[in-house]
N, C-alpha and C positions, 0 to 999 in steps of 0.2 A: 490516477486511480491505481492503488497498489496491486490490484489484481489484473492490471494491464488490459482492461477491456475484455478480460476472459478469453485470451487468445487460445485457440485450439479446443474450444469446448465442443461437446457433442450432446445435443438436447434430444436426440431421437429416443423414443420409448417404444417398448414392445407390448404394453398393456392394451386391453380392449378399449374401444371408444367409450364404453359405459364407465369404465374405471376412470379414464382420463377426465370425462365430463364431471363425475362426482368429485374428483380431486379439485378440478378447477372451480367448482361451486364453493368448496371450502375456502380456496384462495380468494375468490371474489367477495366472500363474506368477511374477509380480513381475519380469518382464524389462523393462529400460529400452528405450524407443522412441527411436531416433536419427533425425536429420533425413532421411537417405536411405532409411529403412525405409518400406515401404508402410503407409499409415494411412488410416482413414476420413476423408472430406472434412470431416465434422462435427467430428471430433477435431482436425484441423488448424485449422479456423476458430475453434473454441473456444479453443485455445491462443494463436492470434494475437491474439484479442480480449483474453483474460485477461492475457497477458504485456504486451501493449500498454497496457492500463489500468494495470497495475502499474508499468510504466516511466514513464508519464505522471505517475502519482501521486508517484513519487520526485522527478521533476524539478520539478513544480509545488509539491511540499512544501518545496522549498528557499526559495521566495519569502517566506512569512510569517516564517521563522526568519532568513533573510538580512537582513531588515529590522531585526533587533534586534542584529546583530553590533556595530555602532558604539555602541549604547546599553547594552550589557551593563555591569554595575556594576563589574567589576574586569578586570584584564588576563587573569587566569586564566579567567574566564568568557568573555571574548572569544575566547581561543585555543580553548577547548573547543567553543564554539558554531561557530566557524569550521571546526574539524575535522569537526564533525557535518555541517554543510552540504556540505562537500567529500565526505564519505562518501555522502551522498544522491545527489550527482551521479554518483559511481562506481556506485551501485546502478542508476541509470537506464541507464548505459552497459552493465553486465552484461546487463540485461534486454532492452534494444533489440538487443544482439548475439544473445541467445538467440532472439528473435523473428525476426531476419533469417535464421536457419538454416531457417526454414519458408517462405522465399521472399518475404517482405515487406520493403520497404526502410524505413530510418529516416525518410527524407524522406516516404514515403507515410504512415507512422504519424503523424508530426507534422502533416502537412497535414490528416489526418482529425480530429486533436484541435482544430486551429485553426478548422476548418470546422464543429465541433460534432457530427461523426459518431462521435467516440470520446470516452469518458468518463475521468475520473480520480476519485479518492476524494473524495466530497462533504465530508469533514472539512476539507479545505483551503480551503473556501469560507466559513469563519468567520474573523472578524478576531482578531488578537492584540493585546489592549488593554493588557497590562502585562507586565513582566518575568516575573512568575509564570507567564504562559502558556508561556514557554519550558520551564519545569519541568513543567507539567501536560501539555504536548504530549509531552514525553519519557516521562513516567510513564504516561499513559493512551493516547495515540495510538500511540506506538511499542510500548507494552505490548500493545495490541490487535493491532497488526500482527504482533508476534512470535507471539502465540497462533495466528494463522492461518499464518504463514510457516514455522514449524518443521515442520508436516506437509508443506509443499510441498517440503521437502528430500527427501521420498520420493515426489514426483510421478513419474508413469510416463514423462514426457518427460525424457530425460537432460539436455539443456542447461539446462532450467529448474531441475531438481533440483540440479544442480551449482552453478549461480549462487546459489541460495538458501542454500547452506551458508555462504559467506562473508558474504552479506547478513545472515543471522541472527546471526552472531558480532558484527557491527558494530552491529546494532539492539539487541542485548543491552546493549552499552556505552551506547547512547543512552538506553535505558530507565533504567539505573542513574544516569546523569548527571541525567536529569530528576527522578527521585525524590529525589536528593540536594539539588537546588535547592529543591524543595517542602519537604523536611524542614528545611532551614536557615531558610526563611521561616516555617514553622509553629512553629519554636522561637525565633523572633526577637521583635521588638517587636510590640505589639498591631496596629500598622498593617501590618506585614509579614504577620502571621497573617491579618489581614482580607483582604489581597491574595491570599494563597494560597487562602482559602476562596472568595472571589469567582471566582477562576479555575476552581476545581473545580466551582462551581455552573454555570458556562457551558459547560464541556467534557465533563461527565459524560455527558449524554444523546447528544450527537453522537458520542462514543466508542462508546457502546452501539450506535448505529445503524450504525457502520462495518462490522459483520458482515453487513449486507444484510438483505433482507426475511425474514420468518418462513419456515420451511421449506415451509409450506403455500402460500406465495405465490411460491416460487422454482421456476419451471417446469422448469429444466434441471438442477437440483441432483442428482437421482437418477442421470442419465446421466453427469454429471461424476464422481460418486463411483464409478460402475461402471467408468469408464475410469481411475480412480485419479488423475485430475487433482486432485481434492479427496479428502481422507481423512475429514473430519468435516463435518457439516452446519452451516449458519449458526447455528442455535439452539444446537447443541452447543458451538460455539466461543464464542458469546456467554455461555453459562452458565459455561464454564470461566474466562472472563475475569472475570466478576463474582465468582465464588467466590474467585479469587486476589486480586482488588483490594480487596474489602471489608476484610479484615484489615489490609492496608497502610494504608488510610485511617484505620482505628481506631488503629493505632500512631501515626500522625501527630497524632491528636486532631482530625481534620477530619471534617465531617459530609457524607455523600453526599446530594445533593438528591433523595432519593426516599423519601417518608414510608411507602411500601408495602414498602420493602426489609426483609426479615426472614428469619431462618434457618428452613428447612423440614427438620425432623428426618427425615421419612419419605424424602425424596429425597436427603438429604445435601448440600443446596446452598441457595442463597438464592433466594427468590421476589422478583420486582421489579415495579415499577409498569408501567403501560401506556405503550408507546412512541408518540410522536407521529409516526405514519407520514405524515401530511399534510405535516409539516415535512420529513421525510426525502425524499419524492418531489419536493417543491418545490425543495429544494437540489440534488438529483440532476439535475433538469431545467434547472439553470442559474439558479435564482432565489435562490441564497444571497447573503448580504450582500457577499461579495467575489468573486462569480463573474466579473463583467465585468472586474474589476481583474486577476484571475489570468490570464485569457485574453489581455487586453491586454498584460500584462507578458511573457507567454510568446511572444506574437507579436513583440513588439519585440526580445526576445532572439534569436529565430530570424532575423529580418530583419537585425539588426545583426551577426549572426555569419555571414552569407552569404559575405563576403569571405574568412573563415578557411577555410570549407569549399571554396571555389573555389581558394584558394591551395594547400591540402593536396592537392586532386585534381590540380592542375597539377604540383605537385612529384612526386607519385607517377607521373604519366604521363612526366615527364622522366626519372626514375630508370629506369623500365621501358624507355624508348627507349635510354638509355645501355647498359643491360644487353644489349639485343638487338643493338646495334651492336658491342659488345665480343665477342659470340659469333661 
């Protein structure tokens, strides 16, 4: 989940019980909440934080893949990867725009990220060591994201739900693109197959961690589901992802790095091994292998782009002035 299980959210609200009950009635009736509608303060804060984390993840996620565009093995692969990175930039734009309808500015959200007060998905704090990682990220990371994002198309907040419809269509392409890369490698030379297996070994557990903490350790998950910001719990989504991915790995002839992974006939799904939550929290808190590099590169891009933002603002003000003068 690109919003990392919404770590650090605060769902507390100060409104009266009557107001909260009336709002919940709207949610239960599956009415979409729009930006100018009255809403609990906790609902607004939760959305700003979740959409912001999601947007930051899309933008930071461009960095590890953009690093491989010039090193992709063929012109076709370069063009496809370039298109994917461009899509991710667009996803960030949709999401920042959705968050802005709640009264927060893109500048404010970006500054919170650069100052360490906002998070992005910890998955992007791992290094991309080989071309196979471009396939595995598409297959597993984007696959995990889709598992979470499809339910977000039914999120109770209208702008977020509408943005996710297009995002999910494009993420589906990314997932298929990644799987096709891994499949070609798995069917290739022994060295290519070894590259694919090595990549899977490194990315499997971080992908499983993407869904966030276990439900028992996710403090605000119940409230988020009651508000229908979320539709499924972290563990439900993680299980759905594992059940869908294991057959794909078997088809490729690759081995998932979990000796405890086995089919459970009673529950109709796979049991999996213990997740290393110490690693998860360390990476979330900024101690991942690439954490400093990601923030450094994001800060450089923000500072280097300052003149573009200033020029666009000046141009908009000039056009507005001309319009007023003409009237």
